[in-house]
C-alpha positions as CSV (number, residue, x, y, z in Angstrom):
1,M,-1.3,24.7,17.4
2,I,-1.3,24.1,14.0
3,N,-5.7,23.4,12.4
4,E,-6.2,20.0,11.3
5,L,-8.3,18.9,8.8
6,S,-10.9,16.2,9.5
7,Y,-12.5,13.6,7.1
8,N,-16.0,12.6,7.6
9,F,-16.5,10.0,5.8
10,I,-19.4,8.7,3.7
11,A,-20.0,5.1,2.2
12,P,-18.6,5.3,-1.6
13,N,-20.8,3.7,-4.5
14,D,-18.7,1.3,-6.1
15,L,-20.3,0.3,-9.9
16,R,-19.9,-3.6,-9.0
17,V,-21.3,-4.2,-5.7
18,T,-23.4,-2.4,-2.9
19,P,-21.6,-1.9,0.3
20,Q,-23.2,-4.6,2.5
21,K,-22.2,-6.4,6.2
22,F,-19.3,-8.4,7.0
23,T,-21.0,-11.8,7.2
24,S,-19.8,-15.3,7.7
25,Q,-18.3,-15.5,4.1
26,G,-15.7,-13.2,5.1
27,Y,-14.3,-11.3,2.8
28,Q,-15.7,-12.8,-0.3
29,N,-18.0,-10.2,-1.1
30,Y,-15.7,-7.1,-0.2
31,P,-16.0,-4.7,-3.4
32,I,-12.7,-4.0,-5.7
33,L,-12.6,0.1,-4.4
34,G,-10.4,2.5,-5.6
35,H,-9.2,4.7,-8.0
36,S,-5.3,4.4,-8.5
37,D,-4.0,3.4,-11.5
38,A,-3.1,-0.1,-10.4
39,I,-6.7,-0.7,-8.7
40,I,-7.8,0.2,-12.3
41,R,-6.1,-2.3,-14.1
42,V,-7.0,-4.9,-11.6
43,K,-10.8,-3.9,-12.1
44,K,-10.0,-4.1,-16.3
45,Q,-8.6,-7.7,-15.7
46,I,-11.4,-8.9,-13.7
47,E,-13.5,-8.0,-16.6
48,F,-11.4,-9.4,-19.1
49,A,-11.4,-12.6,-16.6
50,S,-14.8,-13.1,-16.6
51,K,-15.2,-13.7,-20.2
52,L,-12.3,-16.4,-20.3
53,P,-12.7,-19.9,-20.8
54,F,-9.3,-20.5,-19.1
55,V,-7.9,-21.2,-15.4
56,I,-7.4,-18.0,-14.0
57,F,-3.8,-17.5,-11.4
58,L,-4.6,-14.7,-9.2
59,S,-1.5,-13.8,-7.3
60,G,-0.9,-11.3,-4.2
61,E,0.1,-11.2,-0.8
62,N,-1.9,-12.8,2.2
63,G,-4.7,-10.5,3.4
64,C,-5.3,-9.2,-0.6
65,E,-8.8,-9.3,-2.0
66,K,-7.9,-12.7,-3.5
67,A,-11.5,-14.1,-2.6
68,A,-13.3,-10.8,-3.6
69,V,-11.1,-11.1,-6.8
70,A,-12.1,-14.5,-7.8
71,W,-16.2,-13.9,-6.2
72,H,-16.2,-11.1,-8.8
73,I,-15.2,-12.8,-12.0
74,H,-17.7,-15.2,-10.9
75,H,-20.1,-12.2,-10.5
76,L,-19.3,-11.0,-14.1
77,D,-19.7,-14.3,-16.1
78,K,-23.2,-13.8,-17.3
79,K,-22.7,-17.5,-19.0
80,E,-23.8,-19.1,-16.2
81,K,-25.7,-19.1,-13.0
82,G,-23.8,-21.8,-10.8
83,K,-22.8,-20.7,-7.3
84,F,-19.5,-19.3,-6.3
85,I,-17.4,-22.4,-4.4
86,C,-14.4,-21.8,-2.1
87,V,-11.3,-24.3,-1.4
88,P,-10.3,-22.8,1.8
89,V,-6.4,-23.1,2.7
90,N,-7.1,-24.0,6.1
91,L,-8.1,-27.1,6.0
92,I,-5.8,-28.8,8.2
93,D,-5.5,-33.0,7.3
94,A,-5.6,-34.5,3.7
95,E,-8.4,-36.6,3.6
96,S,-10.3,-33.2,4.8
97,Y,-8.9,-31.6,1.7
98,K,-9.4,-34.4,-0.7
99,E,-13.7,-34.5,1.1
100,H,-14.1,-31.0,0.6
101,L,-12.2,-30.2,-2.9
102,L,-14.7,-33.3,-4.4
103,K,-17.9,-31.9,-2.9
104,S,-16.7,-28.9,-3.9
105,L,-16.4,-29.2,-7.7
106,L,-20.1,-31.0,-7.5
107,L,-21.9,-27.7,-6.2
108,A,-19.6,-25.6,-8.4
109,K,-21.5,-26.8,-11.4
110,G,-22.2,-23.9,-14.0
111,G,-20.2,-21.9,-11.2
112,T,-17.0,-21.0,-10.2
113,L,-14.3,-23.3,-8.4
114,Y,-12.1,-21.4,-6.3
115,I,-8.9,-22.9,-4.4
116,E,-7.1,-20.4,-2.6
117,D,-3.9,-19.9,-1.8
118,I,-2.2,-22.8,-2.8
119,D,1.7,-22.1,-2.1
120,D,0.8,-22.2,1.7
121,L,-1.2,-25.6,1.6
122,S,0.8,-28.3,3.5
123,D,2.7,-31.0,2.3
124,G,-0.6,-33.4,2.5
125,N,-2.9,-31.5,0.9
126,K,-0.3,-30.5,-2.3
127,D,-0.3,-34.0,-2.7
128,V,-4.2,-34.0,-2.7
129,L,-4.4,-31.3,-5.2
130,T,-1.5,-32.1,-7.5
131,S,-3.3,-35.9,-7.5
132,L,-6.7,-34.2,-8.9
133,L,-5.1,-31.5,-11.1
134,S,-2.6,-34.7,-13.0
135,N,-6.2,-36.5,-13.4
136,D,-7.7,-35.8,-17.2
137,D,-11.3,-36.6,-16.1
138,F,-11.2,-33.8,-13.6
139,F,-10.8,-31.3,-16.5
140,M,-13.2,-32.8,-17.8
141,K,-15.4,-32.6,-15.5
142,L,-15.0,-29.1,-15.3
143,N,-15.5,-28.8,-19.4
144,Q,-18.6,-31.1,-18.6
145,D,-20.6,-29.1,-15.7
146,K,-19.0,-26.0,-17.1
147,I,-17.1,-24.8,-14.1
148,H,-14.9,-21.6,-14.2
149,L,-11.4,-23.1,-12.0
150,V,-9.6,-19.6,-10.5
151,I,-6.5,-20.8,-8.4
152,S,-5.0,-17.7,-5.8
153,C,-1.4,-17.7,-4.7
154,S,1.3,-15.5,-3.3
155,K,4.2,-15.4,-5.9
156,K,3.4,-13.5,-9.4
157,D,5.7,-16.1,-11.1
158,L,4.4,-19.6,-11.5
159,S,7.7,-20.8,-12.6
160,H,8.9,-19.8,-8.9
161,P,10.6,-22.4,-7.1
162,S,7.8,-22.9,-4.0
163,Q,5.1,-23.2,-7.3
164,Q,7.2,-25.7,-9.1
165,W,4.6,-28.2,-8.1
166,M,2.3,-26.3,-9.6
167,Y,4.6,-25.5,-13.1
168,D,4.8,-28.8,-13.6
169,I,1.3,-29.9,-14.1
170,F,-0.1,-26.7,-15.7
171,G,3.4,-25.9,-17.7
172,A,4.2,-23.4,-20.7
173,T,1.4,-25.5,-22.7
174,T,-1.8,-25.0,-20.6
175,P,-4.0,-22.4,-22.0
176,Q,-4.2,-19.6,-18.3
177,F,-4.8,-16.5,-17.5
178,N,-2.2,-14.8,-14.5
179,F,-2.5,-11.5,-13.0
180,H,-1.4,-9.8,-9.8
181,L,-2.9,-7.7,-7.1
182,P,-0.7,-5.0,-5.8
183,P,-0.3,-4.9,-2.2
184,L,-2.2,-2.3,-0.5
185,R,1.2,-0.7,0.2
186,E,1.3,0.4,-3.6
187,R,-1.9,2.0,-3.5
188,A,-2.2,4.1,-0.4
189,E,-4.4,6.1,-2.3
190,D,-7.2,4.7,-2.1
191,I,-7.0,3.3,1.7
192,P,-9.9,6.2,2.8
193,E,-12.6,4.1,0.2
194,H,-11.2,1.2,2.1
195,I,-12.2,3.0,5.3
196,A,-15.4,4.6,4.7
197,Y,-16.8,1.0,3.2
198,I,-15.5,-0.5,6.5
199,L,-17.2,1.8,8.9
200,S,-20.1,2.2,7.2
201,S,-20.8,-1.6,6.4
202,L,-20.8,-2.0,10.3
203,D,-23.4,1.8,10.6
204,I,-20.8,3.7,12.4
205,K,-20.5,6.8,12.3
206,L,-16.5,8.5,12.7
207,D,-14.4,10.9,11.4
208,I,-10.6,10.7,11.1
209,T,-8.2,13.5,11.3
210,S,-5.5,14.2,8.3
211,S,-3.0,13.4,10.7
212,A,-4.1,10.0,11.1
213,L,-4.9,9.3,7.6
214,S,-1.2,10.3,6.7
215,L,0.0,7.9,9.1
216,L,-2.3,4.9,7.5
217,Q,-1.5,6.1,4.1
218,H,2.6,5.6,4.7
219,Y,2.2,2.4,7.1
220,D,3.6,-0.3,5.2
221,W,0.6,-2.7,5.9
222,P,2.2,-6.7,6.0
223,G,-1.5,-8.0,6.6
224,N,-3.1,-5.8,3.7
225,I,-6.6,-5.3,3.9
226,I,-7.4,-7.9,6.2
227,E,-5.0,-6.0,8.6
228,L,-6.5,-2.7,7.9
229,H,-10.1,-3.9,8.4
230,R,-9.0,-5.5,11.8
231,L,-7.0,-2.5,12.9
232,I,-10.2,0.0,11.5
233,L,-12.0,-2.1,13.9
234,F,-10.3,-1.5,17.0
235,L,-10.1,1.8,17.2
236,A,-13.9,2.4,16.4
237,S,-14.3,0.1,19.5
238,F,-12.7,3.1,21.5
239,C,-12.9,6.8,20.1
240,E,-16.1,8.4,20.5
241,S,-16.1,10.7,17.4
242,K,-12.6,10.4,15.3
243,I,-9.9,8.7,15.7
244,T,-6.9,10.8,15.8
245,A,-2.9,10.6,14.9
246,K,-2.5,9.7,19.0
247,E,-4.6,6.7,19.0
248,I,-2.5,4.9,16.2
249,L,0.7,5.9,17.6
250,D,-0.3,4.7,20.8
251,L,-0.7,1.3,19.2
252,G,2.8,1.1,18.4
253,I,3.0,0.0,14.9
254,I,3.9,2.8,13.3
255,D,7.5,3.7,13.0
256,V,7.3,7.4,12.4
257,T,11.5,7.8,11.9
258,S,11.2,5.3,9.4
259,P,12.4,6.4,5.6
260,P,8.9,7.0,4.2
261,F,7.7,9.3,7.2
262,K,10.9,11.5,6.7
263,D,10.8,11.7,3.2
264,E,7.5,13.2,3.8
265,L,8.3,15.4,6.5
266,I,10.9,17.1,4.3
267,D,8.1,17.5,1.6
268,K,6.0,18.9,4.2
269,L,8.5,21.4,5.5
270,L,9.1,22.6,1.9
271,S,5.7,23.2,1.5
272,H,5.2,24.5,4.7
273,Q,1.8,21.8,5.0
274,L,2.3,21.2,9.0
275,D,-0.9,20.5,9.7
276,I,-0.2,16.8,9.9
277,Y,2.6,17.5,12.8
278,D,-0.3,18.3,15.1
279,H,-0.2,15.2,17.2
280,L,3.7,15.7,18.3
281,H,5.1,18.0,21.0
282,P,4.4,21.3,21.0
283,S,8.0,22.4,20.7
284,I,8.4,20.3,18.3
285,Q,5.4,21.9,16.0
286,K,6.9,25.2,16.7
287,S,10.4,24.2,15.5
288,L,8.9,22.3,12.2
289,N,7.2,25.8,11.7
290,F,10.1,27.9,12.7
291,L,12.4,25.5,10.3
292,S,9.7,25.6,7.3
293,L,9.7,29.2,7.2
294,H,14.2,29.9,7.7
295,F,15.8,26.9,6.6
296,L,17.5,29.3,3.9
297,D,18.7,31.8,6.7
298,E,21.8,31.4,9.2
299,I,20.2,29.6,12.0
300,C,21.6,27.1,14.9
301,L,20.0,25.0,17.1
302,E,19.7,27.9,19.7
303,D,17.8,29.8,17.4
304,V,14.9,27.0,16.5
305,A,15.3,26.3,20.7
306,A,14.1,30.3,21.8
307,S,11.5,29.9,19.1
308,A,10.4,27.0,20.5
309,F,10.1,28.1,24.1
310,A,12.4,25.0,24.9
311,S,16.4,24.3,25.8
312,P,18.4,23.1,23.3
313,S,19.4,20.2,24.6
314,H,15.7,19.3,25.5
315,L,14.8,19.6,22.1
316,S,17.7,17.8,20.4
317,F,16.6,14.8,22.7
318,L,12.9,15.7,21.2
319,F,13.8,15.4,17.2
320,R,15.7,12.1,18.5
321,E,12.4,11.0,19.6
322,H,10.0,12.1,17.8
323,L,11.4,12.4,14.7
324,G,14.6,10.1,14.6
325,T,16.8,12.9,14.0
326,S,18.4,15.8,15.2
327,F,18.4,19.4,14.3
328,K,21.7,20.0,11.7
329,P,21.0,16.7,9.6
330,L,17.4,18.0,9.4
331,L,18.2,21.2,8.2
332,N,21.1,19.9,5.7
333,Q,18.6,17.6,4.2
334,M,15.9,20.3,3.7
335,R,18.5,22.9,2.0
336,I,19.5,20.0,-0.2
337,E,16.5,18.9,-1.4
338,F,15.7,22.5,-2.5
339,A,18.5,22.5,-4.2
340,K,17.9,19.9,-6.1
341,R,14.3,20.9,-7.0
342,K,16.1,24.0,-8.0
343,I,18.3,22.2,-10.4
344,A,15.8,19.9,-11.9
345,K,13.8,23.5,-12.8
346,S,16.7,24.9,-13.7
347,P,19.2,22.7,-14.6
348,N,21.6,25.3,-17.1
349,H,21.8,27.6,-13.7
350,S,25.7,27.3,-12.2
351,I,26.4,25.1,-9.5
352,T,27.6,27.7,-7.2
353,D,24.9,29.7,-7.4
354,I,22.2,27.3,-6.6
355,C,24.7,26.4,-3.5
356,L,24.2,30.0,-2.2
357,Q,20.6,30.2,-3.0
358,S,20.1,27.0,-1.1
359,G,21.4,28.4,2.0
360,F,25.4,27.1,2.1
361,G,27.8,29.2,2.4
362,D,30.4,27.2,1.7
363,L,30.6,24.9,-1.7
364,S,33.1,22.3,-0.7
365,H,30.5,21.5,2.4
366,F,27.3,22.1,-0.3
367,E,28.9,19.2,-2.5
368,K,29.7,17.2,0.7
369,M,26.3,17.2,1.8
370,F,24.7,16.6,-1.4
371,K,26.6,13.5,-2.0
372,R,25.9,12.0,1.3
373,Y,21.4,12.5,0.7
374,S,21.2,12.4,-2.6
375,G,24.2,9.5,-3.6
376,C,25.8,11.7,-6.3
377,T,27.3,15.0,-6.9
378,P,25.3,18.6,-7.7
379,R,27.2,18.2,-11.1
380,E,26.1,14.6,-11.9
381,F,22.5,15.2,-10.6
382,R,22.5,18.5,-13.0
383,N,23.7,16.2,-15.8
384,Q,20.8,13.9,-15.0
385,Q,18.0,16.6,-15.4
386,R,19.5,18.1,-18.5
387,K,19.6,14.1,-20.0
388,K,15.8,13.9,-19.3
389,R,15.1,17.5,-20.3
390,K,16.4,16.8,-23.4
391,Q,15.3,13.2,-23.6
392,A,11.9,14.7,-22.9
393,Y,12.3,17.4,-26.0
394,V,12.6,15.0,-28.4
395,S,10.0,12.6,-27.3
């Protein structure tokens, strides 16, 4: 059995907000966590937006921390000390939405009025908002009462067809600042900090194994932070001391045969970092270990099966079931990726030498497999690498 690392999560210290309990305010006070390039840029944009007198348009997929970003813009604005007032998207009828909008406008004096997810509004509620925003008295009220207006939507571009009604109101002449909150899948390295915050805010002490964390970091998170929060709460409800990969896979939401997981499998095999796969069948673990050590040798399915104490037919079944591939394609992909790395490192080496060093005994077969898994011939790839190296040298 391959040993597995385990992460003990401690609440992160965020510079902006002290970790707190989740309340009826939901994700409004949620901190802007992480140190990825994407989230560092967002933190800078929040500071910048807090100093502007313009309308702020904030875009991001559903489930992202848009309400939290709007709240932080308000929180960092030192000019006024009014309230942060949110106009939610889920008000059912136009009359209720209109009443809430007008009441919110009065309550937001000296503070921030946040209008949530305008592209998810019903047609009736869009008409109400359009009527209000088209009224000059509304903007006079904003100026007189020193109200900062923040509007969120899911589309990056205000001129997108779904946002045309809003673009017709603000157009290109109204002063505004637009910025986008990237989805969680584009800042996966920040996920450990979010898990730590979620658990610590609820006083839950729970570890998570490295294989479980890897699964979560490669999931595409269509529901973003809200989905992550709900998933961690659900796992915490029955995991006694740690969250393991098995518990996550048992939920059935993650497909380990999808391209991101296959790409990671090749990389882990080449670097012999296999601890994240110890949740798989023991025969698969032994097979992966054997492949990682001997993929450049002349090996066949029978050799791998013998190392795993399994029959070739049963091992083939396990490969398809757990890895979504079979032995031969996996072996060829490992060798081609190894060849690509050798070419990238030494683009002046001959293709024949690279072929032999990568475990292939036949040049034509090597070129065929290279084209299949890379989309180009070895020589084309080598020329690309030479060009990149030349450009890097010139720059």
